[in-house]
N, C-alpha and C positions, 0 to 999 in steps of 0.2 A: 770315579766316587773311590775317593782314599780310606774311609772310614763305610762302616756299614755293619750289620748283623746278618750273620751266614744261617739260612735255615734251611730242615731237610723238610720235605710235605709231600705226603699222600691226598693225592685230591682224584674224585670222582670223576671219569670224564665226560661222563653226560652232564653233569649239574654244573659240573668247576668248584664242586665243596670242597671244601680242605678238611678230611677227615681225620686227620693227626698231623700234628707238628713236631719238630725236635729242632732248638737252637741249638747250635755249635755254640758253646764255651769255652775254647780252648783245651778240649783232652780229644785227641784226634781217636777214634773208633775205625775199627776196619770196616769195609766197604759192606759186609754181609752181615755184621752187627747193626748197622746202621740202618739198612735196607730191612732188615727183620724185627727190629725196635718200635719201626715204622707200622706195622702190620700188628693190628690185635687181636687177640684170639678167637676173636667172631668172624675174622678174616680166613683165617686159618681152616682148612678142611673141607671147602665148600667150593671146591673150584673157579673162582673167582679169577679175573682176567688182571696180571699185571703189566702193565706197561713201564717200560725201564731204559731211561737216557743212559748213554754210552759211556757215562762217568760209573755208572754201579753197577751195570750187567758184568756178569762174566757166567763163562759155564757152569764151575761150581755151586754161583750163587743160581740160578737156574736148575738147577738138580737138587740140590737142596728143598726147593722152594716144590718142585713137582714132588719131592716126597712128602711133604707138608700138602699136599691136594692143593698147589694154587699155580696156575697156569703163568708161564710169564713169556713177552714176546718183547724184543728191543732191539735197537743197535749196537755194535760192539765196537772198542778201541784194540786195537792192535797188543796192548798188553797186558788185558785179561784175560789167557788160556783162549788164545780163538786156536782151532785144530789146523795141524798142520799142510792141508789140504787147500784152506782159504786164507793162511797166512800171508802168500805169494800166488796172486793171483794169475804172473805172469800176462801175455799180453792178451787182455778180453775186449773182444770189439763191445758197441751198444748195445744193450738187451742178453747181454750174453748171463746165466747164470754156473757158477758154480756151488754143488752143497754137500753136503755131510750131515746122515742122519745115524745117529746109534740107538733107534730106537726111544729113548728120551729126551733128548734136546738136538735140535735141527738147527746148524749152525751153516749158511752160505752168505757167495761174497756174488752181488751183480752189480752189473758195470751200466751207469747210464751217463752221466757227464763225467762220472767218477767213480770207484769203484765203494759200494757202500756193505757192508758189511752187518749181519744182524743172527739174532738166536731168537730161537722157538719152540716152545712147548705144547702149542697148541696145533700147530699146522705142518702142514709136509710143502715139498717142495715146488707145488705147482706156482703157475702163473697165468698171470690174466692181461685181459689189455684194455687201456685206459686211453681215453682219447686228452690230449691237454694243449695250450696254446701253446704255437710258436714262437720260439724269444722274439725273434723280429720278424714277425709275419703278421704285425697288423691282425688280425682278427681271423684267422688260418688258422685250423688243428690238426696236427699229427696223431698218429696213435701209437703206442709203444707197448709193450712187453713189460710186464712188472709183476713179480712175486707177491702171491696173493699177503705172505707177511708182511710184507714192508708198506702197503696198499692198508691194511687192520693197522697198523702201528701208528700212520700218516693220519689215520682216521681218530684213532683213541688219544695218541700224543697230543690234539688240538684245544682239548679239553685243559691239558695242562698249563700249555703257553698262555689260553688264554683267561687263567687263574695267576701266573704269573704279570698278562698284561694289567689286570686289575690292582694287585697287588703294589705293582710300579706308581700306580697312582698315588698310593698313600705310604711313600717311602719311610723308614721308619732308619735314622741315619743317626750315628754319634758322634757329638763335640765333642773336642779336647778342650778342658778348660786351660786358661792361662795364669 
């Protein structure tokens, strides 16, 4: 789509309800201001959990929200202030985890098929075993070790993905006039 309206949304993971929305109108704001602008005062100080996509997440944002008594869990991009220990994970094997916890924010790198980096203020580096279908195994299952914070992130981000899907059925596009 060549033209469209960009919006930032705060959605409930369970109900898929859109709690708050900000429409981009040509004025760029820092990511921290964009995220905190969506959180109403009613969200702050109650230890809600905020699940954040890698585009918005950063160590500094997680630390700030933790001070506001809001837990954060999310994936992390390479250019968002990742700790040196997980910046270049080197040669990791499938299932390996490298973590760094400063007492406030846990940063980790985990390798499945590729390296996934995550931040969490509510988890430790514990790992759980999950079952999933093998890629080309028909109905065969495999057990893999996965960090608990990534399992939790995947579970709760599905609510936001469902909201995105529902919104896609009713696109609001802008057409140019001739």
